[in-house]
Structures are given as structure tokens and as C-alpha cells.
Legacy VTK file of the C-alpha trace (Angstrom):
# vtk DataFile Version 3.0
C-alpha trace
ASCII
DATASET POLYDATA
POINTS 109 float
120.167 142.637 115.358
117.369 141.644 113.049
115.945 144.984 112.025
118.986 147.231 111.882
121.829 144.860 111.161
124.919 146.802 110.129
126.382 143.818 108.276
126.688 143.448 104.524
126.690 140.358 102.379
130.262 139.156 101.784
131.715 140.856 104.884
134.787 138.896 105.971
134.544 136.899 109.206
137.794 136.598 111.174
138.396 134.463 114.282
140.165 135.810 117.386
143.399 134.111 116.296
143.324 135.771 112.871
141.940 132.948 110.723
139.750 134.137 107.845
136.731 131.917 108.333
134.948 133.096 105.205
132.349 135.571 103.982
128.962 136.366 105.493
125.992 135.246 103.385
122.944 135.840 105.599
121.691 135.745 109.174
119.279 133.186 110.598
117.035 134.113 113.541
115.672 131.369 115.779
111.879 131.488 116.096
111.623 129.534 119.359
113.492 128.295 122.436
116.270 130.873 122.797
118.475 129.886 125.745
122.204 130.733 125.526
122.883 128.589 128.619
121.799 125.582 126.547
123.611 126.883 123.442
120.331 127.825 121.784
121.327 131.251 120.488
118.909 133.793 118.999
120.794 134.537 115.759
123.473 132.869 113.674
125.734 134.214 110.949
125.861 131.928 107.920
129.399 132.102 106.589
130.621 130.556 103.327
134.259 129.526 103.180
136.184 128.656 100.053
139.269 127.826 102.135
137.347 125.324 104.289
134.946 124.270 101.484
131.709 124.708 103.349
129.378 126.709 105.533
129.768 127.800 109.135
126.948 128.897 111.434
128.368 131.244 114.053
126.170 132.425 116.933
125.928 136.219 116.852
126.755 136.189 120.578
130.368 135.491 119.514
130.824 138.734 117.574
133.524 140.855 119.175
133.756 143.833 116.819
132.694 145.047 113.412
134.719 147.229 111.071
132.103 148.591 108.679
134.662 150.474 106.574
136.804 147.365 106.176
133.831 145.017 105.836
135.138 142.734 108.571
133.429 140.960 111.468
135.746 139.895 114.291
134.819 136.964 116.536
135.536 136.558 120.243
136.870 133.025 119.860
139.496 131.116 117.926
139.290 128.656 115.059
139.732 125.888 117.602
136.478 126.965 119.278
134.719 127.014 115.902
135.859 123.433 115.322
135.144 122.255 118.888
131.646 123.731 118.875
131.005 122.079 115.461
129.775 125.316 113.953
130.345 123.741 110.542
127.087 121.801 110.988
123.721 123.261 110.105
121.762 123.880 113.328
118.581 121.794 113.538
116.314 124.855 113.706
117.722 126.048 110.367
117.604 122.601 108.742
114.026 122.190 110.020
113.036 125.587 108.599
112.220 127.029 112.011
114.131 130.224 111.439
113.664 133.554 109.791
116.308 134.188 107.133
117.625 137.712 106.897
119.140 138.448 103.524
121.722 141.192 103.630
122.439 144.054 101.241
125.632 143.769 99.226
128.330 146.280 100.066
128.810 149.055 97.526
132.366 148.964 96.197
LINES 1 110
109 0 1 2 3 4 5 6 7 8 9 10 11 12 13 14 15 16 17 18 19 20 21 22 23 24 25 26 27 28 29 30 31 32 33 34 35 36 37 38 39 40 41 42 43 44 45 46 47 48 49 50 51 52 53 54 55 56 57 58 59 60 61 62 63 64 65 66 67 68 69 70 71 72 73 74 75 76 77 78 79 80 81 82 83 84 85 86 87 88 89 90 91 92 93 94 95 96 97 98 99 100 101 102 103 104 105 106 107 108
């Protein structure tokens, strides 16, 4: 995903139950200890939400589909999963600056 990411800054992120989570800001790539079985995912979408007044960090493993024309990323799980998994907290590898930030191009309108 890192090199050829199709995503654009401000793409909408929608949960499986239709909740608009927010808009994509950037992607963070873990530099060490990737192990999905331990919930240590390789890449996370950083999403800003006005509606929820904060950031979400969604593992890229939870992307279901992407509509490039509509600028929308669809997730495999519901808002309940987002809340249960506490994806509104900054992962320690990002807070500890052990990630590579990927800034995204802005969509041309």
C-alpha cells in the first residue's frame, strides 16, 4: 500500500453500517513488529472526524472497498467495532514516532 496508494487526502471513510467516520488525512506505516494476530497491523489510516470531534486510526486490513471516483473508502466492520477496538486512540508506535507517515495527494475537484 505504501508506494502506490490509490487514496487521496480527504477521501470519506464509511463503516460497514453506513456511518461516515470522517475524512482520510494520511497513512502511518509500522516500522517494526507487524503481527495481525496480535493486532499489530502494518498500516493505519488516520481519519479526522468533525462529527466525532477527533482522530481515528483504522488498520488498513479493515478496508473492504474503495470508490476512487466517489472518493470513498468502505470498511469491513461497523461503528461498534471501531468503538470496541478503541481505534480512536493513537497507537503507541505512532505516538512514539516509530512509523513512517505517508502524506497523500489532495483530490482534484
